[in-house]
C-alpha positions as CSV (number, residue, x, y, z in Angstrom):
1,M,88.7,31.0,137.1
2,R,91.8,31.6,139.5
3,E,94.5,30.8,136.8
4,N,92.7,33.7,134.2
5,A,92.7,35.9,137.0
6,K,96.6,35.3,137.8
7,Q,97.4,36.0,134.0
8,K,95.1,39.0,134.2
9,N,97.1,40.1,137.0
10,I,100.3,39.6,135.5
11,M,99.2,41.5,132.1
12,S,98.2,44.5,133.9
13,R,101.2,44.7,135.7
14,K,102.9,44.6,132.5
15,F,101.8,46.8,131.0
16,I,101.5,49.5,134.0
17,F,105.5,48.7,133.9
18,I,105.9,49.5,130.2
19,L,103.7,52.9,130.7
20,F,106.5,53.8,133.5
21,L,109.1,52.7,130.8
22,F,107.3,54.8,128.4
23,S,107.0,57.7,130.5
24,I,110.9,57.6,131.9
25,S,112.2,57.9,128.2
26,I,109.6,60.8,127.3
27,F,110.8,62.4,130.6
28,K,114.2,61.8,129.8
29,A,114.0,63.2,126.4
30,Q,112.6,66.3,127.6
31,E,115.4,66.5,129.8
32,Y,118.0,65.9,127.1
33,Y,116.3,68.6,125.2
34,S,116.4,71.3,128.1
35,E,119.5,70.7,128.9
36,L,120.6,71.0,125.3
37,R,118.4,74.5,125.2
38,K,120.1,75.8,128.4
39,K,123.7,75.6,126.5
40,Y,122.6,76.9,123.2
41,W,120.8,79.9,124.8
42,E,123.8,81.4,126.3
43,Y,125.4,82.0,123.2
44,E,124.5,85.4,121.5
45,E,122.2,86.0,118.4
46,N,124.4,85.1,115.0
47,D,127.0,83.3,117.3
48,E,127.2,80.1,115.4
49,R,128.7,78.3,118.3
50,A,125.2,77.5,119.4
51,L,124.5,75.1,115.9
52,T,127.0,72.5,117.7
53,Y,123.9,71.5,120.0
54,L,121.1,72.8,117.8
55,N,122.8,70.1,115.0
56,M,122.1,67.3,118.1
57,Y,119.0,68.6,119.5
58,I,117.7,68.5,115.7
59,A,119.0,64.7,115.0
60,S,117.8,63.6,118.3
61,A,114.0,64.8,117.5
62,K,114.6,63.7,113.6
63,K,115.5,59.9,114.9
64,E,112.7,60.2,117.5
65,K,110.0,61.5,115.0
66,N,109.2,64.5,117.3
67,Y,108.1,67.0,115.1
68,A,107.4,69.6,117.8
69,E,110.8,69.4,119.3
70,L,112.3,69.1,115.4
71,F,110.1,72.5,114.6
72,Q,111.9,74.1,118.3
73,G,115.3,73.1,116.9
74,Y,115.0,74.5,113.4
75,D,113.3,78.1,114.7
76,D,116.0,78.0,117.2
77,A,118.9,78.0,114.7
78,K,117.7,80.6,112.6
79,R,118.4,82.8,115.4
80,Y,122.0,81.8,115.5
81,S,122.9,81.2,111.9
82,I,124.3,84.0,109.8
83,N,123.7,82.8,106.3
84,D,121.3,80.0,106.8
85,K,118.7,82.2,108.3
86,L,116.1,81.3,105.7
87,K,116.7,77.6,105.4
88,Y,116.2,76.9,108.7
89,A,113.0,79.0,108.7
90,D,111.5,76.6,105.5
91,S,112.9,73.4,107.5
92,A,110.9,74.3,110.7
93,I,107.7,75.3,108.6
94,A,107.9,71.9,107.1
95,A,108.4,69.9,110.3
96,A,105.5,71.8,112.0
97,K,103.3,70.9,108.9
98,K,104.4,67.1,110.0
99,S,103.2,67.8,113.6
100,E,99.7,68.9,112.2
101,N,99.9,71.9,114.9
102,R,97.9,74.6,113.2
103,N,99.8,76.5,116.3
104,L,102.8,75.4,115.3
105,I,102.4,76.0,111.7
106,G,101.5,79.3,112.3
107,N,104.3,80.0,114.5
108,A,106.6,78.7,111.9
109,H,105.4,80.9,109.5
110,I,105.9,83.9,111.7
111,G,109.4,82.8,111.8
112,K,110.0,82.8,108.3
113,G,108.1,86.5,107.9
114,T,110.3,88.1,110.7
115,V,113.8,86.4,109.1
116,Y,112.6,88.2,105.9
117,Y,111.9,91.4,107.7
118,F,114.3,91.5,110.4
119,S,117.3,90.2,108.3
120,Y,116.7,91.4,104.7
121,R,114.2,93.8,105.1
122,K,112.0,92.1,102.3
123,F,108.7,93.7,103.1
124,Q,106.4,91.8,100.4
125,P,107.9,88.2,101.6
126,A,107.0,89.1,105.1
127,L,103.5,90.2,104.5
128,D,103.1,87.0,102.5
129,E,104.3,84.6,105.7
130,Y,102.3,87.0,108.4
131,L,99.1,87.0,106.2
132,K,99.8,82.9,106.4
133,A,100.0,83.2,110.0
134,Y,97.0,84.9,110.0
135,E,94.7,82.1,108.5
136,Y,96.0,79.6,111.2
137,L,96.1,81.8,114.2
138,K,93.1,83.4,113.9
139,N,91.0,80.7,116.0
140,T,93.9,79.8,118.1
141,D,93.6,80.0,121.8
142,D,97.4,80.6,122.2
143,K,97.2,84.3,122.5
144,F,100.9,85.0,122.3
145,L,101.2,83.7,119.3
146,K,98.0,85.6,117.9
147,Y,99.5,88.9,119.1
148,Q,102.8,88.4,118.3
149,N,101.6,88.1,114.6
150,L,98.9,90.8,114.6
151,Y,102.1,93.0,116.1
152,H,104.2,91.9,112.7
153,I,101.2,92.9,110.7
154,G,100.8,96.5,112.6
155,V,105.2,96.9,111.6
156,V,103.8,96.5,108.4
157,K,101.2,99.0,108.3
158,S,103.5,101.6,110.2
159,Y,106.5,101.1,107.4
160,L,103.6,102.1,104.8
161,G,102.7,105.1,106.8
162,Y,99.3,104.2,107.8
163,Y,100.4,105.4,111.7
164,K,97.3,105.8,113.2
165,E,96.0,102.1,112.1
166,A,99.6,100.5,113.1
167,L,98.6,102.7,116.5
168,E,95.5,101.0,117.3
169,I,97.1,97.2,116.7
170,F,100.4,98.1,119.2
171,K,97.7,99.3,121.7
172,E,95.4,96.2,121.4
173,C,99.0,94.2,121.5
174,I,100.3,96.5,124.3
175,I,96.6,95.6,126.3
176,Y,97.8,91.6,126.4
177,F,101.4,91.5,126.5
178,E,102.0,94.4,129.2
179,P,100.0,92.3,132.0
180,N,101.0,89.1,131.1
181,T,105.1,90.8,132.0
182,K,104.0,90.5,135.9
183,A,101.8,87.5,135.8
184,D,101.8,84.2,137.8
185,I,103.5,82.1,134.1
186,H,106.9,80.4,133.6
187,P,109.6,82.7,133.6
188,N,110.0,82.0,129.8
189,L,106.8,83.3,129.0
190,I,107.1,86.1,131.5
191,F,110.5,86.7,129.0
192,N,108.2,86.7,125.8
193,N,106.1,88.8,127.2
194,K,108.5,91.5,128.1
195,K,109.8,91.2,124.6
196,G,106.7,92.2,123.1
197,Y,105.6,94.8,125.2
198,L,108.7,96.4,124.9
199,N,108.6,96.0,121.1
200,C,105.6,97.2,120.8
201,L,106.2,100.4,122.7
202,H,109.3,101.2,120.3
203,Q,106.5,100.7,117.4
204,M,104.2,103.2,119.2
205,I,107.0,105.9,119.7
206,V,107.6,105.3,115.9
207,C,104.3,106.1,115.2
208,Y,103.7,109.1,117.5
209,Q,107.0,110.6,115.9
210,H,106.1,110.1,112.5
211,L,102.8,112.1,113.4
212,N,104.6,114.5,115.2
213,N,103.5,113.9,118.6
214,F,106.8,114.5,120.3
215,K,105.0,115.1,123.7
216,E,103.2,111.7,123.6
217,S,106.7,109.7,122.3
218,E,108.7,111.5,125.2
219,R,106.6,110.1,127.5
220,L,106.7,106.2,126.2
221,I,110.6,106.4,125.6
222,Q,110.9,107.5,129.3
223,K,108.4,104.4,130.3
224,G,110.3,102.3,127.9
225,L,113.8,102.9,130.0
226,N,112.1,102.6,133.0
227,D,110.5,99.3,132.2
228,I,113.8,97.6,130.6
229,P,114.9,95.0,133.6
230,K,118.4,96.5,134.8
231,N,122.0,94.6,134.0
232,N,119.6,92.0,131.6
233,P,122.2,91.6,128.5
234,Y,119.1,90.1,126.4
235,F,117.3,93.4,126.5
236,E,120.4,95.5,125.2
237,L,118.9,95.4,121.7
238,E,115.5,97.3,122.9
239,K,117.5,99.9,124.8
240,S,119.2,100.8,122.0
241,Y,115.6,101.1,120.3
242,F,114.3,103.6,123.1
243,Y,117.8,105.6,122.8
244,K,117.4,105.7,118.9
245,C,114.2,107.4,119.1
246,K,115.3,109.7,121.9
247,G,118.1,110.9,119.8
248,I,115.4,111.9,117.0
249,L,113.1,113.5,119.7
250,E,115.9,115.2,120.7
251,F,116.8,116.4,116.9
252,N,113.6,118.0,116.8
253,K,114.4,120.0,120.0
254,K,117.8,120.9,118.2
255,S,119.6,119.3,121.0
256,Y,121.9,118.5,118.3
257,K,124.9,117.4,121.4
258,D,122.0,115.1,123.3
259,V,121.1,113.8,119.8
260,I,124.8,112.6,119.2
261,N,125.2,111.2,122.7
262,D,121.8,109.1,122.4
263,F,123.1,107.6,118.9
264,N,126.4,106.5,119.7
265,T,124.7,104.7,122.9
266,A,122.1,103.4,120.8
267,L,124.2,102.5,117.7
268,P,126.8,99.2,119.1
269,E,123.9,97.0,119.6
270,L,122.3,98.0,116.4
271,I,125.3,97.4,114.5
272,K,126.1,93.8,116.4
273,I,123.0,92.3,114.8
274,N,123.6,94.0,112.1
275,D,119.7,96.2,112.4
276,F,120.6,97.9,108.9
277,T,117.5,99.6,108.9
278,W,117.6,101.4,112.3
279,T,121.6,101.6,111.7
280,S,120.8,103.9,108.6
281,V,118.4,106.0,110.2
282,V,120.8,106.9,112.9
283,Y,123.5,107.8,110.6
284,F,121.5,110.0,108.5
285,Y,120.0,112.1,111.5
286,R,123.8,111.8,113.4
287,G,124.4,113.6,109.7
288,L,121.9,116.0,109.8
289,S,122.9,117.0,113.3
290,Y,126.5,117.3,112.7
291,S,125.5,119.4,110.0
292,K,123.5,121.4,111.7
293,M,126.6,122.0,114.3
294,G,129.0,123.0,111.2
295,D,130.9,120.2,111.1
296,E,130.8,119.3,107.3
297,Q,133.0,116.7,106.8
298,K,131.1,114.3,109.9
299,A,127.7,114.9,108.4
300,L,129.3,113.6,104.9
301,L,130.8,110.3,106.2
302,D,127.4,109.7,108.3
303,Y,125.9,110.3,104.9
304,K,127.6,108.1,102.9
305,K,127.5,105.1,105.6
306,V,123.7,105.7,104.9
307,D,124.6,105.3,101.1
308,S,126.8,102.0,101.6
309,I,124.0,100.5,103.5
310,F,121.4,101.2,100.7
311,V,123.9,99.8,98.0
312,R,124.3,96.6,100.2
313,H,120.9,95.8,100.9
314,Q,118.6,98.1,98.2
315,F,116.1,99.0,101.3
316,I,115.8,102.2,102.5
317,L,113.1,104.2,104.3
318,P,111.2,107.2,102.2
319,E,112.5,109.6,105.3
320,L,116.3,108.7,104.0
321,R,115.6,110.0,100.9
322,Q,116.5,113.7,101.9
323,N,120.2,111.6,102.7
324,Y,120.8,112.2,98.9
325,E,119.6,115.8,98.8
326,E,122.1,116.7,101.3
327,L,125.1,114.9,99.3
328,I,124.1,116.3,95.9
329,K,123.4,119.6,97.7
330,Y,127.1,119.4,99.0
331,Y,128.9,118.0,95.7
332,K,126.8,120.6,93.8
333,K,128.5,123.7,96.2
334,K,131.7,121.9,95.3
335,D,130.9,121.9,91.8
336,N,131.7,118.2,91.4
337,P,129.4,117.2,88.7
338,K,130.5,113.5,88.6
339,Q,129.5,113.1,92.7
340,E,126.4,114.9,92.0
341,L,125.6,112.7,89.0
342,Y,126.2,109.7,90.7
343,Y,124.3,110.4,94.1
344,T,121.4,112.1,91.8
345,N,121.1,108.7,90.0
346,Q,121.6,106.9,93.6
347,L,118.1,108.9,94.6
348,L,116.6,107.5,91.7
349,K,117.0,104.5,92.6
350,A,116.2,104.9,96.1
351,D,112.6,106.3,94.9
352,S,111.9,103.6,92.4
353,I,112.1,101.3,95.5
354,I,110.6,103.3,97.6
355,S,107.4,103.7,95.6
356,S,107.5,100.6,94.0
357,D,107.7,98.6,97.4
358,F,104.7,101.2,99.0
359,K,102.3,100.8,96.1
360,S,102.6,96.7,96.0
361,L,102.4,96.3,99.6
362,S,99.8,99.0,100.1
363,I,97.6,97.0,97.7
364,R,97.9,93.8,99.3
365,I,97.5,94.4,103.1
366,H,94.5,96.2,102.2
367,K,93.3,93.5,99.9
368,E,94.2,90.2,102.1
369,Y,94.1,91.9,105.8
370,D,91.5,94.8,106.3
371,T,87.7,93.3,106.4
372,K,86.5,96.5,104.6
373,A,89.2,95.7,101.3
374,L,87.8,91.8,101.9
375,L,84.0,92.6,101.4
376,E,84.9,95.0,98.4
377,A,86.9,92.2,96.5
378,K,83.9,89.9,97.5
379,K,81.4,92.5,95.5
380,D,84.3,92.7,92.5
381,L,83.6,88.7,92.3
382,E,79.9,89.1,92.6
383,S,79.8,91.2,89.2
384,S,82.5,89.2,87.2
385,N,79.4,87.6,85.4
386,F,78.4,91.4,83.9
387,L,81.8,91.7,82.8
388,S,81.8,88.1,80.9
389,K,78.9,89.7,79.0
390,S,80.8,92.8,77.9
391,M,83.6,91.1,76.8
392,L,81.8,90.7,72.7
393,M,81.2,94.2,73.0
394,I,84.7,95.6,74.3
395,S,86.6,93.6,71.6
396,G,84.8,95.7,68.9
397,I,85.6,98.5,70.3
398,I,89.3,97.4,71.0
399,I,89.4,97.0,67.1
400,L,88.0,100.2,66.4
401,L,90.4,102.1,68.8
402,L,93.3,100.6,67.5
403,G,92.3,102.0,64.1
404,I,92.1,105.6,65.3
405,I,95.4,104.7,67.5
406,F,97.3,104.0,64.3
407,F,95.9,107.2,62.4
408,Y,97.0,109.5,65.1
409,W,100.2,107.9,65.6
410,F,100.9,108.6,62.1
411,K,99.7,112.2,62.3
412,R,101.9,112.6,65.4
413,K,104.7,111.2,64.1
414,K,104.4,113.9,61.0
415,E,103.7,116.6,63.3
416,L,106.8,115.3,65.5
417,Q,109.4,115.4,62.6
418,K,107.4,118.8,61.8
419,K,108.4,120.4,65.3
420,Y,111.9,118.7,65.5
421,D,112.8,120.7,62.1
422,E,111.5,123.7,63.2
423,L,113.2,123.6,66.4
424,L,116.6,122.5,64.3
425,L,116.3,125.9,62.9
426,K,115.7,127.6,65.9
427,I,119.3,126.2,67.1
428,N,121.4,127.2,64.6
429,S,119.6,130.8,64.7
430,D,120.8,131.0,68.2
431,F,124.5,131.2,66.7
432,T,123.7,134.1,64.6
433,E,124.8,137.3,66.3
434,K,122.2,139.6,66.9
435,P,122.6,143.8,67.2
436,I,123.0,145.1,71.0
437,T,121.0,148.0,71.7
438,P,122.9,150.0,74.1
439,I,121.7,150.0,77.4
440,V,121.0,153.5,77.8
441,E,118.6,153.4,74.4
442,I,116.9,150.5,76.3
443,A,115.9,152.6,79.3
444,L,115.0,155.9,77.5
445,E,113.0,154.0,75.6
446,K,111.0,151.8,78.4
447,N,111.0,155.2,80.1
448,S,112.4,153.1,83.0
449,K,111.6,154.0,86.7
450,L,115.3,152.4,87.7
451,D,117.9,154.9,87.0
452,T,120.8,154.5,84.2
453,R,123.3,153.3,86.8
454,T,121.2,151.0,88.3
455,F,119.9,149.7,84.7
456,E,123.9,149.0,83.7
457,S,124.6,147.6,86.9
458,L,121.6,144.9,86.6
459,Q,122.8,144.2,83.4
460,K,126.2,143.6,83.9
461,A,125.3,141.3,87.0
462,F,122.9,139.2,84.6
463,D,125.5,138.8,82.2
464,E,127.4,137.4,84.7
465,F,125.1,135.0,85.8
466,E,124.4,133.5,82.7
467,K,127.9,133.4,81.6
468,N,128.5,131.2,85.4
469,K,125.0,129.1,84.4
470,G,123.9,130.2,87.8
471,F,120.4,129.4,86.4
472,L,121.0,125.9,86.8
473,E,120.6,126.4,90.8
474,K,117.7,124.6,91.8
475,G,115.3,126.7,93.7
476,I,117.0,130.0,92.9
477,T,114.3,132.6,93.6
478,A,114.2,136.7,92.4
479,G,114.8,137.2,96.8
480,K,117.9,134.7,96.2
481,L,119.6,136.4,93.3
482,A,119.1,139.5,94.7
483,I,121.0,139.2,97.8
484,Q,123.9,137.8,95.7
485,M,123.6,140.7,93.4
486,G,123.8,142.7,96.5
487,T,120.6,144.5,95.4
488,N,116.7,144.5,96.3
489,A,114.2,141.9,94.5
490,T,111.7,145.0,93.2
491,Y,114.7,146.2,91.1
492,I,115.0,142.7,89.9
493,S,111.6,142.5,88.8
494,Q,111.7,145.8,87.1
495,F,114.7,144.9,85.5
496,M,113.1,141.6,84.1
497,S,110.0,143.5,82.8
498,E,111.5,146.1,81.1
499,Y,114.9,144.4,79.8
500,K,114.4,140.6,79.5
501,E,110.3,141.5,79.0
502,S,109.2,138.8,81.2
503,N,108.9,137.4,84.9
504,F,111.5,135.9,86.7
505,N,110.3,132.3,86.7
506,T,109.6,132.8,82.8
507,Y,113.3,134.0,82.1
508,I,115.4,131.3,84.5
509,N,113.0,128.7,82.9
510,K,113.9,130.0,79.2
511,L,117.6,129.7,79.7
512,R,117.3,126.7,82.0
513,I,115.4,125.1,78.6
514,D,118.0,126.9,76.3
515,Y,120.9,125.0,77.9
516,A,119.5,121.9,77.9
517,T,118.6,121.9,74.3
518,Q,122.1,123.0,72.9
519,K,123.4,120.1,75.3
520,I,121.2,117.5,73.9
521,Y,122.2,118.8,70.5
522,N,125.7,119.0,70.5
523,D,127.0,117.0,73.6
524,K,127.2,113.3,73.3
525,Q,127.6,112.3,76.9
526,W,124.2,114.2,77.4
527,R,122.4,112.2,74.9
528,K,123.1,109.1,77.0
529,Y,121.3,110.7,80.1
530,S,118.0,109.8,80.9
531,V,115.0,112.8,80.8
532,E,115.1,112.3,84.7
533,D,119.0,113.2,84.9
534,I,118.7,116.1,82.3
535,A,115.9,117.8,84.4
536,L,117.9,117.8,87.7
537,S,120.9,118.4,85.9
538,C,119.1,122.1,84.4
539,G,118.2,122.8,88.0
540,F,114.4,121.3,87.6
541,S,112.9,119.8,90.6
542,N,111.1,116.4,88.8
543,R,111.0,115.1,84.9
544,Q,107.5,116.7,84.9
545,S,107.8,119.9,85.2
546,F,110.9,119.7,83.3
547,S,108.8,118.0,80.2
548,N,106.4,120.4,80.0
549,V,108.5,123.5,80.4
550,F,110.6,121.9,77.2
551,Y,107.4,121.4,75.6
552,K,106.0,124.4,76.1
553,Q,108.9,126.6,74.8
554,N,110.5,124.3,72.1
555,G,107.1,122.8,70.8
556,I,108.4,118.9,71.5
557,R,109.1,116.7,74.3
558,P,112.5,116.0,75.4
559,A,112.4,112.2,75.0
560,D,111.3,112.9,71.3
561,F,113.9,115.2,71.2
562,L,116.4,112.8,72.5
563,K,114.9,110.1,70.4
564,K,114.9,111.7,67.1
565,R,118.5,113.6,67.4
566,N,119.9,110.7,68.0
567,Q,118.2,108.5,65.0
568,E,119.3,111.6,62.9
569,L,123.2,110.9,64.1
570,E,122.4,107.3,63.5
571,L,121.4,108.0,59.5
572,Q,124.4,110.3,59.1
573,K,126.8,107.6,60.4
574,N,125.0,105.1,58.2
575,S,124.9,107.4,55.1
């Protein structure tokens, strides 16, 4: 019995000793990771010298199969890498999944989402990651992670223009973050909550400014600048965001010198971390400020910087499309059609990206995040059986519709050829000289209220206007033209009615359509342009209005006219 007791005592001591050694090894491992963290945290974001220590960190975690630390190593590495941020984000997700810790997996997806959002401004894949994180974190006890992810979803809502909804999200996040900036918790957690609080404050200001609530945005800007820790280099970016918002606020006050000072304070840090989105916003508003102050060349330089960012990253905020309108207006005034056409095409590309991004994101955020939309999706699924039963009937209707469509297609083809032939006759008849009725005879015939001298003066002015293609100017009105001609809008209207036998808008549109028709028919280069480009070149604000007026005047759509003219020339070439 004594021998057995002795053996048990020895075994117990061995177990305690092994447990002690194991505890020491864990402590030393944690101490090792902590020391490495201290070393690489000394470096600024995107400084790849930090990767020397991170590679040691990652190698040690791999060897120990410590997946929580491996996740941390990869997650931190994406902060310092310049070109491999996505690679490290994917590795962080893989390590987190091996740990089987839902909080780590959710955190890893947030990390990848921030890379897409912040480094590439790819909102759709960013939203993918935030929604994945949402699934992992919706029942988590880690409130910081939950509200961090909610913040990022709020940012997407803000980008889509749902400013009121985004505001509610940021307010909810601030209720969590702000108290924890002063709580009795670890300094690292205080730091993270401070970052979360200040970023939410910045996004709230963005929303208020878009909602034209500049009074509230001004209050929050001052609060943000007061709440930033003094002389702390880790909060320089947040300070830049507040000065950027302050510059926009001053722009709305028309304090253009203050605008430029605030933006010059904000720019260095934004450029340093390659935040190209807010950098382009700063350049745009600074350009507008220079323009308002009469410095056209400095304004032009800033507008071109916005275009350079767009070319490089293929991303632009909706509010910046005016940047291209300013460039187009500038080169139209300088009579530089080459540059005018280039920036017109850039504007069309920007519109395409904005509308495409907005439409798909808007659908997805409501279908996959908003509760109301999720309930509607459920209702749609429940009605799918009814749709299945309807398929047979729909198939028969489709066959019938195809027959009708073919009939109308053939009929329309014949009508189109007829209209095209009629337009060719009209174009050729325009070259025939028509007798000119003396202006005095017209004035007498019409029993004009205008005296003969005024009538003759206006006729000469309008002849010069048509000769110089003044009708191509976008936004031309009777009032503007009256000022240019040194007369008044009443005389213009009277002259239009008596001599041109139309109102002003009809007269301008007729000249524009005649010009476009002749150009398409005679000019090879114009036949390479899209309908949008032609519309803008002829002074119309959009393709649809141009197409409608062209059809009303010529009986054929401009797209059809282009197609038929090119087909005709191709046949002539081959015959």
